[in-house]
KOLFI-319711 format. One line per field, with one value per residue: residue number from 1; x, y, z of N, C-alpha, C in turn. Coordinates in pm, whole numbers. Atoms other than C-alpha are relative to their C-alpha. Example, Ala and Ser with C-alpha at 12.3 -4.5 7.8 and 13.67 -1.06 7.14 Angstrom:
# residues 2
i: c(1|2)
n.X: c(89|-82)
n.Y: c(-119|-119)
n.Z: c(0|-6)
ca.X: c(1230|1367)
ca.Y: c(-450|-106)
ca.Z: c(780|714)
c.X: c(90|-77)
c.Y: c(120|109)
c.Z: c(0|73)
# end
This chain:
# residues 406
i: c(1|2|3|4|5|6|7|8|9|10|11|12|13|14|15|16|17|18|19|20|21|22|23|24|25|26|27|28|29|30|31|32|33|34|35|36|37|38|39|40|41|42|43|44|45|46|47|48|49|50|51|52|53|54|55|56|57|58|59|60|61|62|63|64|65|66|67|68|69|70|71|72|73|74|75|76|77|78|79|80|81|82|83|84|85|86|87|88|89|90|91|92|93|94|95|96|97|98|99|100|101|102|103|104|105|106|107|108|109|110|111|112|113|114|115|116|117|118|119|120|121|122|123|124|125|126|127|128|129|130|131|132|133|134|135|136|137|138|139|140|141|142|143|144|145|146|147|148|149|150|151|152|153|154|155|156|157|158|159|160|161|162|163|164|165|166|167|168|169|170|171|172|173|174|175|176|177|178|179|180|181|182|183|184|185|186|187|188|189|190|191|192|193|194|195|196|197|198|199|200|201|202|203|204|205|206|207|208|209|210|211|212|213|214|215|216|217|218|219|220|221|222|223|224|225|226|227|228|229|230|231|232|233|234|235|236|237|238|239|240|241|242|243|244|245|246|247|248|249|250|251|252|253|254|255|256|257|258|259|260|261|262|263|264|265|266|267|268|269|270|271|272|273|274|275|276|277|278|279|280|281|282|283|284|285|286|287|288|289|290|291|292|293|294|295|296|297|298|299|300|301|302|303|304|305|306|307|308|309|310|311|312|313|314|315|316|317|318|319|320|321|322|323|324|325|326|327|328|329|330|331|332|333|334|335|336|337|338|339|340|341|342|343|344|345|346|347|348|349|350|351|352|353|354|355|356|357|358|359|360|361|362|363|364|365|366|367|368|369|370|371|372|373|374|375|376|377|378|379|380|381|382|383|384|385|386|387|388|389|390|391|392|393|394|395|396|397|398|399|400|401|402|403|404|405|406)
n.X: c(-33|-116|45|-110|48|-81|16|-79|-108|-34|95|-69|-7|109|123|114|13|-107|39|109|-52|-75|97|63|-97|-15|119|10|-91|58|110|-58|-29|-133|8|-118|29|-89|-1|-132|-101|-10|-126|-3|-21|95|-17|-46|110|47|-56|-15|129|12|124|-18|-71|-33|-38|-89|78|-70|77|74|21|-126|-38|-26|98|82|-79|69|-50|57|75|-37|-42|-102|71|71|-96|-39|112|7|-113|26|110|-29|-19|113|119|76|103|140|71|-76|74|-59|23|-79|74|-85|-92|26|117|-41|-80|87|82|-88|-36|118|25|-103|13|139|52|105|-42|84|-61|51|-25|-20|-36|78|-109|32|-12|-138|-86|41|-48|-145|-78|41|59|46|56|-110|-55|91|-10|-127|13|77|-86|-97|73|24|-128|-59|91|36|27|81|126|-20|-63|94|103|-21|35|-114|12|-36|88|-40|-121|38|76|-95|-64|96|34|-73|25|112|78|-50|47|-21|-5|116|120|17|-89|54|113|-55|-60|108|70|-84|-24|-130|28|145|33|-122|8|-46|-80|-72|-129|31|-92|-64|75|-81|-27|128|32|-96|29|127|-22|-78|71|66|144|72|-70|-76|47|-73|70|13|-123|20|-119|2|-118|-6|-104|22|0|121|128|42|60|-48|-2|137|35|-60|76|128|-27|-19|130|94|-18|40|-107|-24|-137|-3|-123|-15|-89|-37|-94|24|-42|62|-33|-52|112|89|-65|8|138|23|-65|68|126|-26|61|-106|30|101|-26|-128|-43|-56|-84|43|-1|24|141|57|8|104|129|14|36|140|83|-5|60|146|55|-88|47|-28|27|0|134|5|-128|-24|79|57|-18|-22|-4|131|34|-81|54|128|-28|-57|98|-22|81|-79|50|-26|31|44|131|1|-60|94|107|-51|-22|133|18|-119|-67|51|-10|-33|71|-89|25|-73|-127|-91|18|120|-32|-79|95|81|-85|-13|125|4|-95|61|104|-63|-59|108|56|-98|-2|127|16|105|-58|61|-71|-14|71|-73|-32|-111|-125|5|3|-120|-118|-64|34|126|-23|-73|96|81|-81|-22|120|-14|-103|54|98|-66|-88|83|77|142)
n.Y: c(21|81|104|69|134|71|145|81|61|-68|46|88|135|85|-6|-60|-142|-71|-11|-98|-134|-39|-36|-126|-106|-21|-61|-136|-84|-18|-97|-132|-21|38|105|43|121|13|141|44|32|144|71|122|-2|-86|-139|-82|-22|-139|-60|-144|-60|-122|0|79|-57|121|-27|99|118|127|110|77|137|64|-33|-145|-63|-97|-81|-68|-130|-37|-124|-95|-135|6|18|-126|-97|43|-33|-145|-39|45|-75|-143|-45|47|-84|5|102|-37|105|119|124|111|133|78|40|10|-112|-99|-76|-90|-109|-84|-85|-97|-101|-82|-87|-105|-95|-43|56|102|138|106|127|121|112|123|114|52|18|108|129|21|33|131|104|2|-25|69|-87|-120|-98|-78|-81|-111|-96|-72|-88|-117|-79|-68|-110|-111|-64|-70|-108|-78|-139|-4|72|144|42|-5|104|116|129|91|98|-50|-110|-116|-52|-75|-118|-99|-62|-78|-126|-111|-6|-77|98|137|78|145|54|83|-33|81|-50|-129|24|45|-116|-82|73|3|-136|-53|-128|-5|25|41|-1|124|-23|124|2|30|70|-92|-4|43|144|68|1|86|140|36|16|122|118|77|-24|119|87|109|131|60|-3|-136|-58|-90|-73|-57|-84|-81|29|134|-11|68|-69|17|133|83|142|52|14|123|111|7|50|144|61|-22|108|-48|-13|-143|-49|-109|-78|-78|-114|-71|64|-33|92|132|63|135|84|24|101|128|45|45|130|99|38|46|-94|-68|-8|-101|-125|-58|-118|-94|-99|-140|-47|-143|-40|26|143|53|-28|90|134|-7|-7|128|104|16|-55|-36|51|-90|89|-62|-29|-102|-70|-98|-123|-6|122|-51|98|24|-117|10|110|-42|-98|71|96|131|18|33|76|-97|50|-109|-44|-144|-25|51|-99|-120|33|17|103|73|66|118|-28|112|-5|-39|65|-60|68|0|119|-23|-96|71|82|-91|-46|114|8|-113|28|101|-70|-87|83|54|-110|-38|104|-3|-129|-76|-78|-133|-107|-121|-123|-68|-137|-4|-63|-146|-46|45|-64|-91|-139|-33|4|-122|-111|5|-43|-144|-65|2|-98|-136|-25|-26|-117|-122|2|33)
n.Z: c(-141|-36|-92|-66|-37|-98|12|-93|75|125|101|95|-55|45|-78|67|-34|69|140|13|-25|120|103|-38|27|144|59|-52|77|133|-12|-25|-141|-48|-100|-76|-74|-115|-40|-44|102|29|-15|80|145|70|-41|113|94|-2|-121|14|32|-82|-80|-121|-114|-75|-138|-61|-36|-19|59|-101|47|34|137|3|89|-72|-92|-109|-43|-130|20|-104|40|105|126|27|54|134|90|19|85|136|62|10|138|80|-3|-125|13|-19|-71|-37|21|-74|58|-95|-120|-117|-17|103|-43|-108|57|81|-87|-66|100|28|-115|-5|111|14|125|-16|25|53|-40|62|-90|77|-83|-113|-97|-92|68|42|-114|-51|91|18|-121|-123|-101|71|-91|-54|109|27|-110|17|117|-42|-87|88|66|-93|-34|115|40|-119|32|121|-23|-4|-123|-112|11|-85|59|8|107|132|41|-79|64|120|-44|-46|115|80|-68|60|145|54|76|1|115|-6|135|33|-73|-121|-104|-41|-92|-127|-66|-53|-106|-120|-46|41|66|23|140|68|146|64|121|29|68|139|89|94|126|115|-14|20|143|67|-33|64|144|23|-48|106|12|-43|-94|61|-47|-111|-129|-56|-53|-113|-44|-136|-16|-121|-98|-55|-145|-50|21|139|2|110|-36|11|141|52|-59|71|135|-13|-27|110|98|132|99|21|-13|-98|-4|-123|27|-121|-90|-139|-103|10|129|-22|-47|115|85|-71|7|138|13|-83|65|136|95|74|143|30|-72|40|-75|97|-66|9|138|21|2|133|26|-89|63|115|-50|-42|121|70|-82|5|-124|-110|-129|-112|-114|-132|-51|-103|-14|105|-2|134|76|136|108|65|80|121|81|58|105|114|49|-60|-122|-118|-115|-107|-134|-88|49|23|131|99|13|65|140|59|102|43|-112|-71|-143|-88|-127|-109|-130|-112|-28|115|81|79|105|102|79|81|111|93|76|94|107|87|78|98|105|82|80|103|102|73|67|-67|-109|-14|71|-83|38|108|-38|-95|47|-5|-139|-69|57|-94|31|-67|-145|-35|7|-121|-114|11|-55|-146|-33|17|-106|-128|13|-5|-123|25)
ca.X: c(-3900|-3592|-3681|-3439|-3493|-3367|-3310|-3192|-2977|-2793|-3024|-2757|-2772|-3006|-3370|-3719|-3731|-3397|-3526|-3841|-3641|-3403|-3703|-3868|-3551|-3519|-3879|-3876|-3574|-3743|-4033|-3793|-3739|-3408|-3335|-3079|-3065|-2914|-2806|-2520|-2201|-2158|-1885|-1772|-1776|-2084|-1953|-1814|-2152|-2238|-2006|-1973|-2346|-2399|-2747|-2604|-2509|-2331|-2287|-2013|-2121|-2022|-2118|-2378|-2391|-2122|-2135|-2097|-2403|-2583|-2460|-2555|-2516|-2558|-2830|-2647|-2487|-2192|-2429|-2638|-2328|-2228|-2575|-2575|-2227|-2332|-2638|-2459|-2379|-2711|-3041|-3251|-3480|-3858|-3964|-3810|-3924|-3848|-3821|-3689|-3803|-3501|-3183|-3264|-3602|-3447|-3197|-3467|-3691|-3398|-3291|-3646|-3684|-3352|-3450|-3825|-3918|-4233|-4196|-4364|-4307|-4353|-4390|-4259|-4230|-4466|-4220|-4404|-4420|-4068|-3905|-4112|-3997|-3629|-3534|-3527|-3733|-3925|-4106|-3778|-3650|-3961|-3938|-3573|-3660|-3924|-3680|-3423|-3683|-3768|-3399|-3290|-3596|-3600|-3748|-3929|-4286|-4160|-3970|-4276|-4494|-4535|-4592|-4377|-4504|-4450|-4752|-4643|-4307|-4468|-4713|-4419|-4241|-4555|-4604|-4346|-4492|-4714|-4826|-4788|-4805|-4827|-4750|-5082|-5440|-5430|-5126|-5279|-5593|-5384|-5189|-5510|-5676|-5380|-5378|-5048|-5195|-5550|-5554|-5280|-5222|-5194|-4913|-4802|-4438|-4425|-4247|-4002|-4198|-3911|-3818|-4183|-4235|-3918|-4005|-4363|-4240|-4002|-4257|-4386|-4738|-4837|-4748|-4475|-4566|-4465|-4559|-4679|-4397|-4407|-4169|-4100|-3876|-3762|-3534|-3491|-3577|-3846|-4108|-4113|-4210|-3995|-3955|-4334|-4372|-4131|-4314|-4642|-4488|-4382|-4735|-4903|-4761|-4811|-4605|-4450|-4129|-4034|-3776|-3655|-3502|-3310|-3085|-3059|-3013|-3245|-3084|-2893|-3204|-3408|-3153|-3154|-3534|-3545|-3295|-3483|-3805|-3634|-3747|-3415|-3562|-3836|-3692|-3417|-3224|-3160|-2979|-2999|-3088|-3087|-3418|-3478|-3403|-3625|-3916|-3846|-3865|-4197|-4334|-4226|-4377|-4729|-4778|-4598|-4618|-4639|-4614|-4559|-4860|-4918|-4563|-4568|-4674|-4728|-4584|-4425|-4396|-4772|-4816|-4527|-4673|-5022|-4877|-4694|-5006|-4890|-5145|-5038|-5094|-5131|-5115|-5177|-5551|-5483|-5256|-5505|-5777|-5556|-5461|-5821|-5827|-5589|-5519|-5556|-5630|-5479|-5701|-5562|-5604|-5477|-5194|-4888|-4942|-5293|-5154|-4903|-5185|-5392|-5098|-5049|-5417|-5386|-5077|-5265|-5560|-5329|-5142|-5469|-5605|-5284|-5279|-5645|-5593|-5835|-5595|-5741|-5645|-5500|-5676|-5587|-5585|-5302|-5011|-5129|-5188|-4856|-4620|-4364|-4452|-4805|-4677|-4433|-4708|-4918|-4631|-4563|-4922|-4851|-4529|-4709|-4981|-4743|-4508|-4794|-4949|-5273)
ca.Y: c(1859|1721|1394|1251|875|689|312|43|-116|31|15|-161|-459|-752|-733|-639|-310|-213|-287|-82|212|210|213|492|700|646|739|1038|1173|1112|1321|1608|1561|1535|1236|1165|818|786|435|239|209|-131|-388|-692|-772|-566|-246|-131|-138|226|336|689|753|1116|1037|808|948|652|642|477|119|-230|-551|-763|-1080|-1333|-1251|-877|-801|-606|-334|-147|220|324|594|843|1184|1075|953|1271|1482|1272|1321|1695|1729|1525|1742|2078|2088|1948|2114|2203|1906|1931|1599|1303|960|688|357|182|13|24|237|402|506|650|852|977|1102|1266|1442|1561|1698|1887|2054|2096|1865|1654|1275|1020|672|366|68|-255|-481|-690|-646|-888|-1172|-1118|-1124|-1422|-1615|-1527|-1455|-1663|-1516|-1274|-1110|-1002|-881|-668|-516|-431|-285|-58|49|132|337|539|601|700|918|1077|1426|1342|1212|859|855|912|625|333|-37|-345|-537|-501|-277|-47|-15|92|323|492|551|680|949|1156|1106|1341|1047|670|454|77|-139|-325|-275|-563|-423|-75|-212|-387|-70|126|-145|-147|231|286|568|688|683|489|556|241|273|-60|-125|-147|-312|-125|-14|-76|-417|-517|-417|-600|-921|-917|-874|-1170|-1402|-1687|-1641|-1999|-2246|-2491|-2859|-3063|-3106|-2799|-2567|-2406|-2136|-2042|-1749|-1558|-1562|-1917|-1853|-1994|-1721|-1784|-2151|-2311|-2639|-2681|-2620|-2902|-3130|-3043|-3108|-3454|-3523|-3393|-3671|-3459|-3469|-3123|-2925|-2685|-2409|-2256|-1909|-1746|-1835|-1812|-2001|-2290|-2371|-2672|-2803|-2762|-2960|-3232|-3248|-3274|-3561|-3735|-3736|-3835|-3519|-3433|-3500|-3237|-2971|-2739|-2487|-2183|-1973|-1594|-1438|-1082|-894|-914|-1284|-1356|-1188|-1393|-1714|-1601|-1518|-1858|-2054|-2196|-2084|-1907|-2052|-1812|-1986|-1737|-1668|-1348|-1220|-1028|-665|-683|-995|-864|-1192|-1261|-904|-949|-1281|-1135|-844|-1093|-1306|-1594|-1727|-1811|-2066|-1839|-1947|-1606|-1520|-1145|-1154|-1369|-1111|-825|-1000|-1101|-1297|-1562|-1747|-2088|-2025|-2254|-2338|-2224|-2485|-2391|-2647|-2665|-3023|-2927|-2630|-2858|-3096|-2800|-2673|-3022|-3026|-2679|-2784|-3088|-2867|-2622|-2896|-3048|-2710|-2624|-2959|-2916|-2560|-2421|-2229|-1905|-1584|-1283|-947|-782|-442|-541|-433|-71|-47|-210|-5|194|515|500|410|703|941|823|877|1226|1316|1211|1415|1724|1686|1670|1937|2188|2085|1964)
ca.Z: c(1630|1798|1970|2228|2267|2573|2548|2790|2519|2223|1923|1714|1950|1890|1995|1885|2075|1919|1568|1626|1765|1467|1233|1427|1404|1028|952|1186|1000|666|793|868|1243|1430|1653|1926|2079|2427|2526|2688|2486|2319|2375|2180|1811|1719|1877|1541|1363|1279|1558|1416|1367|1482|1617|1885|2225|2386|2763|2971|3037|3140|2954|3135|2920|2840|2469|2554|2341|2614|2848|3164|3252|3615|3619|3840|3826|3611|3340|3377|3316|3015|2863|2922|2771|2469|2413|2424|2052|1936|1858|2159|2227|2213|2360|2542|2426|2679|2494|2803|3122|3351|3362|3030|3167|3484|3283|3047|3326|3503|3182|3110|3464|3445|3119|3163|2876|2829|2828|2605|2744|2524|2755|2605|2906|3118|3404|3632|3379|3249|3592|3705|3396|3420|3782|4100|4386|4160|4451|4605|4268|4214|4562|4498|4157|4309|4578|4310|4121|4431|4509|4158|4094|4440|4418|4092|4056|3992|4318|4533|4410|4648|4583|4535|4232|3857|3803|4089|3914|3586|3767|3932|3603|3431|3696|3514|3164|2965|2747|2759|2448|2412|2108|2126|2233|2479|2663|2664|2830|3095|3170|3211|3422|3663|3697|3516|3303|3244|2862|2685|2315|2102|1847|1701|1625|1248|959|734|427|185|323|330|-34|-140|45|-80|-437|-400|-238|-457|-588|-503|-232|-327|-313|-12|354|550|650|996|1120|1484|1567|1870|2170|2296|2661|2892|2846|2469|2531|2262|2452|2502|2129|2050|2295|2123|1781|1899|2025|1709|1485|1171|855|835|817|1099|1091|1419|1383|1665|1953|2328|2650|2561|2225|2360|2541|2222|2018|2282|2278|1898|1914|2195|1993|1669|1489|1323|978|1016|1250|1129|1340|1121|1385|1398|1064|931|944|567|553|855|679|366|570|722|377|242|531|534|894|1172|1525|1823|2160|2443|2666|2861|2811|2483|2489|2114|1962|1643|1455|1407|1282|1039|925|875|675|452|404|626|879|1233|1507|1812|2176|2335|2314|2341|2037|1847|1920|1803|1478|1412|1088|958|1283|1440|1808|2068|2363|2699|2977|3322|3333|3110|3001|2892|2700|2524|2422|2299|2092|1944|1843|1685|1490|1359|1255|1083|896|778|663|480|303|205|81|340|566|709|529|719|708|373|544|781|553|532|908|998|777|973|789|929|1279|1279|1170|1462|1706|1570|1657|2016|2022|1892|2151|2448|2311|2283|2614|2455)
c.X: c(132|-46|123|-56|97|-32|85|121|26|-86|65|21|-124|-123|-111|-17|106|-35|-107|51|83|-95|-65|92|7|-121|-30|89|-52|-113|50|34|144|-16|138|-41|106|-9|140|92|11|140|-3|3|-91|18|40|-112|-53|50|7|-132|-22|-127|17|79|24|54|99|-81|91|-83|-66|-34|133|45|25|-96|-73|80|-89|68|-66|-70|25|52|106|-66|-77|94|42|-110|-3|115|-28|-109|35|12|-112|-115|-70|-112|-140|-76|97|-90|74|-45|77|-86|85|94|-19|-120|37|76|-86|-85|85|39|-118|-28|102|-26|-145|-67|-111|52|-115|69|-70|38|1|-11|-108|101|-27|23|145|91|-37|57|151|80|-47|-54|-52|-60|107|61|-89|3|129|-8|-79|80|103|-65|-17|131|53|-84|-45|-13|-80|-130|18|64|-94|-101|37|-34|124|-10|34|-85|33|124|-36|-82|94|69|-95|-41|70|-27|-118|-92|68|-57|33|-4|-114|-119|-13|92|-48|-114|51|62|-107|-70|79|42|134|-17|-147|-38|128|-23|55|72|82|143|-25|108|53|-70|79|30|-127|-32|92|-31|-131|18|74|-76|-67|-151|-81|86|70|-53|86|-79|-11|130|-36|131|-27|122|-9|119|-32|18|-136|-131|-51|-59|40|-7|-141|-46|56|-67|-134|18|18|-133|-93|7|-51|122|17|149|-4|135|-2|104|27|101|-31|35|-57|32|48|-111|-95|60|-12|-141|-35|63|-75|-129|20|-57|104|-34|-103|18|139|28|71|96|-59|16|-20|-150|-66|-20|-105|-137|-22|-41|-146|-91|-5|-67|-151|-67|112|-59|46|-41|3|-143|12|125|13|-88|-50|7|17|-19|-137|-46|79|-55|-130|22|54|-93|14|-86|86|-79|36|-47|-58|-134|-7|59|-92|-114|47|24|-133|-8|132|75|-67|22|28|-80|99|-40|88|137|85|-15|-126|25|82|-92|-85|81|19|-125|-9|97|-58|-109|63|60|-106|-59|95|1|-125|-22|-107|54|-67|88|11|-76|78|34|119|125|-2|8|130|128|60|-35|-129|18|75|-92|-88|78|27|-120|7|105|-55|-96|69|87|-77|-89|-146|-38)
c.Y: c(-73|-95|-69|-132|-62|-149|-70|-60|79|-57|-81|-139|-78|18|73|147|82|19|107|142|48|42|133|117|31|73|137|94|22|102|139|29|-41|-100|-18|-123|-18|-144|-38|-29|-151|-53|-119|25|99|148|92|34|142|75|152|71|122|5|-71|79|-119|35|-104|-118|-117|-110|-83|-141|-57|33|149|74|114|65|68|132|35|136|101|130|-3|-17|126|102|-38|33|149|51|-37|77|146|48|-45|100|-12|-103|54|-102|-114|-121|-112|-131|-101|-32|4|121|107|88|99|120|95|93|104|112|93|96|114|109|40|-50|-100|-137|-79|-131|-113|-117|-130|-126|-32|-36|-119|-137|-28|-40|-135|-113|-14|13|-89|102|132|107|90|91|121|103|82|98|126|89|78|118|119|74|84|119|83|148|20|-76|-151|-51|-7|-114|-121|-128|-84|-101|63|116|127|64|84|123|110|71|96|130|120|20|91|-90|-135|-69|-147|-55|-95|46|-79|46|136|-18|-46|117|89|-68|-2|140|57|138|-1|-37|-27|-1|-131|37|-127|29|-50|-76|101|-6|-60|-149|-80|-9|-95|-147|-46|-24|-129|-127|-74|22|-118|-83|-112|-134|-54|9|144|47|100|72|55|88|82|-38|-135|4|-45|70|-13|-139|-81|-148|-59|-15|-129|-124|-17|-55|-151|-71|7|-110|43|4|147|27|121|67|84|107|72|-77|38|-114|-139|-71|-144|-94|-31|-106|-139|-57|-50|-138|-109|-49|-46|90|71|18|108|131|49|124|95|100|140|48|151|25|-34|-149|-66|22|-89|-140|-3|-2|-134|-112|-10|55|34|-57|96|-72|65|34|104|82|116|124|37|-137|34|-106|-32|117|-1|-109|42|100|-66|-108|-140|-15|-49|-87|82|-55|107|54|150|34|-49|99|122|-24|-16|-117|-72|-68|-132|28|-129|16|21|-66|61|-62|-10|-124|12|98|-66|-86|88|53|-112|-12|113|-20|-103|63|84|-81|-55|108|42|-102|3|131|86|80|137|107|123|119|73|145|12|69|152|51|-28|65|101|145|41|1|125|121|4|48|150|78|4|102|143|34|34|124|131|3|-31|-130)
c.Z: c(13|110|58|55|99|-7|106|-68|-128|-112|-111|57|-44|89|-73|30|-72|-148|-16|23|-118|-112|30|-32|-150|-58|59|-80|-142|0|39|145|30|113|65|80|108|50|49|-119|-15|27|-95|-149|-72|33|-115|-97|17|123|-7|-33|90|84|132|104|94|138|50|53|30|-66|109|-47|-47|-142|-20|-94|71|112|103|29|133|-14|113|-58|-110|-137|-36|-63|-142|-101|-27|-85|-145|-70|-27|-143|-92|7|135|-15|27|85|30|-22|72|-64|85|121|126|5|-107|35|110|-55|-82|84|72|-97|-27|115|6|-103|-28|-127|27|-39|-62|34|-74|89|-79|85|103|108|91|-64|-37|115|57|-86|1|128|114|101|-61|91|60|-106|-26|114|-12|-116|34|94|-79|-70|93|33|-115|-43|120|-38|-127|26|12|126|118|0|84|-74|-24|-112|-135|-46|78|-61|-122|35|45|-114|-71|67|-62|-148|-32|-82|13|-122|24|-141|-34|84|129|113|50|100|136|78|62|117|130|45|-37|-62|-39|-143|-77|-151|-55|-130|-23|-41|-142|-73|-102|-135|-115|5|-27|-149|-76|26|-63|-150|-32|36|-115|0|51|93|-75|49|113|129|52|65|111|32|140|11|127|86|64|151|51|-33|-143|-27|-125|34|4|-144|-58|58|-72|-142|3|22|-120|-107|-139|-92|-31|5|93|-4|127|-24|132|81|143|92|-12|-132|20|45|-115|-93|63|-9|-140|-22|76|-64|-145|-107|-85|-148|-33|74|-35|82|-97|64|-11|-144|-4|-13|-134|-22|90|-61|-122|44|48|-123|-72|77|-25|124|95|130|110|127|137|41|111|16|-98|20|-140|-65|-146|-107|-60|-86|-132|-92|-68|-112|-125|-55|56|124|115|97|124|134|90|-51|-25|-137|-111|-22|-78|-150|-73|-95|-29|112|34|148|77|128|114|132|109|23|-126|-87|-86|-113|-111|-86|-91|-119|-101|-86|-102|-116|-97|-86|-110|-114|-92|-90|-111|-112|-86|-76|63|119|9|-62|90|-59|-110|32|94|-56|9|144|73|-56|99|-29|69|151|46|-4|124|122|-5|52|153|44|-5|112|132|-7|10|124|-19|70)
# end
């Protein structure tokens, strides 16, 4: 098959969805399929990375962040024409895979409608939670977003759907899909419960087989002596709850070492909080690391700490940790349920101060268990289920089903 993937951001930019799409492309091609990825053209220093890759169909765009890492393409007729021109010398497509939630999704549905192609839509985004965490006046933003959807998809199924909240937005998009997939069971259940799609296929985002095997082979057979080592990684923004984690760490009063991997808007606030609590001797800022090196740090840690609640549609890092044999302190009960074994669950009081105290208690339990050699063990079957080769095979089954109309 020839699969045309639409993304909101170029897959060579930073981000979990971008990593998963690059992996999907690689393993689809290994299985004998052709892939085209349609996304906004990059700007800035990273624009030269794999700039001549023939699988990329880059669209005219403008940068939307100060570091020029992320771009925006207006989903109108000019972009439609650029896509159609770029597809003229390629194999005829069989299926459109929308790996986007905003302008990339609009463009994907418009392209599929023009060419009579079925759409598989992988939904990555709790739109309601994400906008509430990052935008002022989220209700107004969601109403505007739904209005934009109706305008850009006018004449298509997605343009006729009513509603003004985040679920209405996703329901509108899904009207044009032949299949909807979600990267976790808990997100799939939410999509179904809110009427986004009747039966959502669960296809986890996976871990690169080769990188996984290499990191596992390099990992030490036994834990090194010393205080428990925790690792936290992700985008340093409010929905990830890094600052509450640091507050909980200060309250826990446990002897440990903590490594923070990543960057973002709350980096300066996090450094200030570490200084204010006098935790410089046990908290280290590692910055942004390459994928391989990030996995090595997870494998070397005694526990991973996951702190977002209700935001993640999968939560890749606990899955990566479980596959590498590293247990996790997990704040989100849905993610803890999906992982199953090898977790310390954090209680979930209704107020944030209560959640911080609960996280402090969980960190203290984890540190004590690690020191005593009684830390919980992740499910030994996780590595086989989380490999990208198995995830791509599952997605190919979905493609085949929609392409044949089954």
